[in-house]
N, C-alpha and C positions, 0 to 999 in steps of 0.2 A: 209442507206444513211449516208454519213459523210459530214461535212462542216468545212471549215477553212477560216480564213481571213489572207491574206498574202500581203506583199509589194513586187512588182516586180520592180527591178531596171534594166532598159534596157540600154545596151551600145549603143553608137551612131549608130553602124552599123545595129541595129535591129529596130530603130525608125520607119522605113517605112514598116516593115514586119508585117503580120497579126498573130502575136504570140498568142494572146488571142483567136482569132477566130479559129485558128488551134487547140488549146487545147480543146476548147468547142466542136468542131465537132468530132475530133479524139477520145477523151477520154470520150465523152458523159457527159459533165459537164454543169451545169448551173452556170452562173457567174453574179455578180453584181459589177459594177465599183463604188466604194465608193469615190474615189478621183483619180485624174490624173493630171500630169504635164509633158507634153511631147512637146519638141521643137526640131527642126531639128539640132540645133547647140550644143546640150548638151545631157547628159544622160536623159532618160525618167524615170518617176516614176509613178506607178499605184498601188493603193490599191484596191485589189479585194476580194470579197467574193466568194468562190467556193464551189459547192455542187455536190456530186455524189457518186458513189460506192467507198468505201475506197481504193480498189486496183487501180482503175482507177485514183483517185485523186493523189495517190502517184506516179503513172507512169507519169502523166501529169507534176507534179512538177519536177520530175527527168529529163524529157525531156527538160523542160524549162531551167534547169541548164546546160544541155549539149549544149544548144544554146548560152550560155553566159549570161543568165538572172541571176542576183543575187537575191536570195529570202531571205525574212526576215519576220518572224511572226509579225503580227500587234501589238500584245501586248508588244513587246519589244520596240516599238516606243513611247508609251505614258508613261511618267515618271512623278512622283510627288516626289519632294524633301521633304521628311517628316521633315527634320530639319528646313525647311523654312515655311512649311505649318502652318498657325495659326488656322485652322479649322473654318474659317469665313463662309464658304458655298457659297461664290460668284460664284464659279465654278459650284455648284449644280444648280443654277438658269439659267446658260447659257447652260447647257448640254441638247441637244435635245433628247437624247436616254435614259436618266436615268442611264447612266454608273457611274455618280457621284451622290451620295445620302448621306444625313445626316442619320446616324444610330440612330434610335429612342431611344435605350437604353443608348448610350454613347454620343450622339450629335457630334460624330466625323464623318468626311467625309470618306465614303467608296468608293471604286472604283471596278467596275465590268468590267474587260477587254473584256468579251464576248459581252457586249453591246456597247462598244466604237467603233466609226467609224473614229477616228482620225480627226475630223472636225476642231479641234484647237480652237473652240469657248471658251474653258476654259482658254486658255493661256492668252489672253489680259485682261480678267476680274479678274485675280488672283492678288490681291494687293501685296503680298510678292513675286510674280513671282516664285511660287513653282511648277507650271505646265509647262511641256515642251513636245513638240512633235518633234521628230527628225527622219528624214528618211535618 
């Protein structure tokens, strides 16, 4: 089994189409919607966790792109500006998944992209505004 987390950017003409349902059924994938923002008047955005056979996962993502869905790996969306970060740890206390943690040996804030669900809870609590989530 393989898994990935990816951001689907839906063009307006696909908003009312069952793209995720089709992918799950056709390519035998399990999915978890981590975040979604879809309105009829604009582009839709959905952060998905997908799991299944590696070849089927690749085929599903390729099919989605042929339909006009723009794909983006989730870890590209969570960014910390290290020049602004003061290592205060405020983001650590806000992170529900443990993706942000203080390193015991250095007391610096570490980031594990595999645990991040892009919930954005770290963004408003960061005093120097070093955390950014952009889709």
